[in-house]
C-alpha positions in Angstrom: 119.2 -15.7 -2.2 118.5 -12.8 0.1 117.3 -9.5 -1.2 120.7 -7.8 0.1 122.6 -10.3 -2.0 123.7 -9.3 -5.6 125.3 -11.3 -8.2 128.8 -10.4 -9.2 129.3 -9.4 -12.8 131.6 -11.4 -15.1 133.9 -8.3 -15.1 134.4 -8.5 -11.2 135.0 -12.0 -11.3 137.5 -12.0 -14.3 139.2 -9.0 -12.6 139.6 -10.8 -9.2 140.7 -13.9 -11.0 143.6 -12.1 -13.0 144.8 -10.5 -10.0 144.6 -13.7 -7.8 146.6 -15.5 -10.6 149.3 -12.8 -10.6 149.7 -12.9 -6.9 149.9 -16.6 -6.9 152.7 -16.3 -9.7 154.7 -13.8 -7.6 154.4 -16.0 -4.5 155.7 -18.8 -6.7 158.7 -16.8 -7.5 159.5 -16.2 -4.0 159.0 -19.8 -3.0 160.5 -21.6 -6.0 164.1 -21.5 -4.8 163.3 -23.0 -1.3 162.0 -26.1 -3.1 164.9 -26.3 -5.7 162.8 -25.4 -8.6 164.5 -23.2 -11.1 163.3 -19.7 -11.4 161.6 -18.2 -14.5 163.9 -16.0 -16.6 163.8 -12.6 -15.0 163.1 -11.1 -18.6 159.7 -12.6 -18.6 158.6 -11.8 -15.0 157.7 -8.0 -15.6 155.6 -8.8 -18.8 153.7 -11.6 -17.2 152.8 -9.4 -13.9 152.0 -6.6 -16.3 149.4 -8.6 -18.3 147.8 -10.0 -15.2 147.4 -6.5 -13.5 146.4 -4.8 -16.8 143.7 -7.5 -17.3 142.4 -6.8 -13.7 142.4 -3.0 -14.3 140.7 -3.4 -17.6 138.0 -5.6 -15.9 137.4 -3.2 -12.9 137.5 -0.1 -15.3 134.8 -1.6 -17.4 132.7 -2.6 -14.3 133.0 0.9 -12.8 132.1 2.5 -16.0 129.0 0.2 -16.5 127.9 1.1 -13.0 128.4 4.9 -13.5 130.9 5.3 -10.9 133.5 7.1 -12.7 134.0 10.8 -11.6 133.8 12.0 -15.2 130.3 11.4 -16.4 131.0 11.1 -20.0 133.2 8.1 -19.4 130.3 6.2 -17.9 128.9 5.9 -21.5 132.0 4.5 -23.0 132.5 1.2 -21.1 135.0 -0.4 -24.0 137.0 2.6 -24.3 137.6 3.0 -20.6 138.1 -0.8 -20.1 140.7 -1.1 -23.1 142.4 2.3 -22.3 142.8 1.6 -18.6 144.0 -1.9 -19.1 146.8 -0.8 -21.8 147.9 2.1 -19.5 148.2 -0.1 -16.3 150.2 -2.7 -18.5 153.0 -0.4 -19.6 152.9 1.3 -16.2 153.6 -1.8 -14.6 155.9 -2.9 -17.3 158.2 0.2 -16.7 158.0 0.4 -12.8 157.8 -3.2 -11.7 161.6 -4.1 -12.5 162.7 -1.2 -10.5 160.7 -2.4 -7.2 162.2 -5.7 -7.0 165.9 -6.6 -6.6 167.7 -8.2 -9.5 169.0 -11.6 -8.2 172.7 -12.4 -8.5 172.9 -14.8 -11.3 175.5 -17.1 -12.8 175.6 -19.0 -16.1 176.8 -22.5 -15.8 176.6 -25.0 -18.7 178.2 -28.2 -20.2 178.3 -30.0 -16.9 179.9 -33.5 -17.2 180.2 -35.8 -14.3 182.8 -38.7 -14.1 182.7 -41.1 -11.1 185.1 -43.5 -9.7 185.3 -45.9 -6.9 187.7 -45.1 -4.3 186.8 -47.3 -1.3 184.9 -50.4 -0.5 184.7 -50.6 3.4 183.5 -48.3 4.0 182.1 -47.6 0.4 183.4 -44.3 -1.0 183.1 -42.7 -4.4 184.7 -39.6 -6.1 182.8 -37.3 -8.4 184.6 -35.1 -10.8 182.7 -32.3 -12.4 183.7 -30.5 -15.5 181.7 -27.3 -16.6 181.7 -23.9 -18.1 180.7 -20.9 -15.9 180.1 -17.2 -16.7 178.7 -14.0 -15.0 180.1 -15.0 -11.7 180.1 -12.4 -8.9 180.8 -12.3 -5.1 177.0 -12.4 -4.4 176.6 -16.0 -5.7 178.1 -19.5 -4.8 178.0 -22.6 -6.7 177.4 -25.8 -5.3 177.8 -29.3 -6.7 174.7 -31.5 -5.6 175.0 -35.3 -5.7 171.6 -37.6 -6.1 170.8 -40.9 -5.7 168.3 -41.1 -8.8 168.8 -40.4 -12.5 166.1 -37.9 -12.4 168.2 -35.7 -9.6 165.3 -35.7 -7.2 166.6 -37.4 -4.0 169.6 -35.5 -2.8 172.6 -37.3 -1.1 175.1 -34.3 -0.4 176.4 -31.1 -1.8 179.8 -29.4 -1.7 180.5 -25.8 -2.4 182.8 -25.1 -5.4 185.5 -22.9 -4.1 187.2 -21.9 -7.5 184.3 -22.0 -10.3 186.3 -20.1 -12.8 188.5 -22.9 -13.1 185.5 -25.2 -14.3 186.0 -28.2 -12.5 185.6 -29.7 -8.8 186.0 -33.0 -7.1 183.4 -34.2 -4.6 183.9 -37.3 -2.3 180.6 -39.1 -1.3 180.3 -41.9 1.3 178.2 -44.1 -0.9 178.5 -47.1 -3.2 178.4 -46.7 -6.9 174.9 -48.1 -7.0 173.8 -45.1 -4.8 175.1 -42.3 -6.8 173.4 -41.6 -10.2 173.1 -38.2 -11.1 174.5 -34.5 -10.2 173.7 -30.8 -11.0 175.2 -27.5 -10.3 173.0 -25.1 -8.3 173.5 -21.2 -8.1 172.9 -19.8 -4.4 172.3 -16.1 -3.8 173.4 -14.4 -0.6 170.8 -16.0 1.5 171.6 -19.5 0.5 168.6 -20.0 -1.7 168.8 -21.6 -5.1 168.1 -19.2 -8.0 169.2 -21.5 -10.9 170.4 -24.9 -11.5 171.8 -26.9 -14.3 169.9 -29.9 -15.8 170.5 -33.2 -14.5 173.8 -34.7 -15.5 174.1 -38.5 -15.3 177.6 -39.9 -13.7 179.7 -41.6 -16.3 181.6 -44.1 -14.2 185.2 -45.0 -14.9 185.3 -48.9 -14.9 
């Protein structure tokens, strides 16, 4: 190793790791809806971000104190106090200010989804799905869509249809597939940009024989 190279201290490595993990977490929050992944409850976002940034601040504050780089000379001899105090102060500052810096996504609560299926055509094959659910917290900024899937884990999407009157708690969706090709469904909440912000757990189709 060259003389100009210096080994990074554990505090710097820990601080970089904490801040990197926080950045990846924020990136996940942004990208998750695009992949149909349900977002984390907004109440947990600010505390997690505050913990990550607070740990990073504590690590770098302690490192600066050890290296004697703080402008107040007396603080350079109090590494633990500087590290702990800086981390706690940063945590509460981020916890207070972070929720004000991000827009609150429009949300709706949808639960108790039940799906009933009926075969309405054979040639070509056609089935009808009847969804019954309970919705609350609806606003003009959100849209609900019923999504039909061909597998029981609700991973392979077939078709989706927008629920025009979600306050009524029911919808009918026709799918140009046979009964064997439709197994599952869920209701997704979309924001004004068309991104999924939340979705119900998978509901298996109960066929009316």
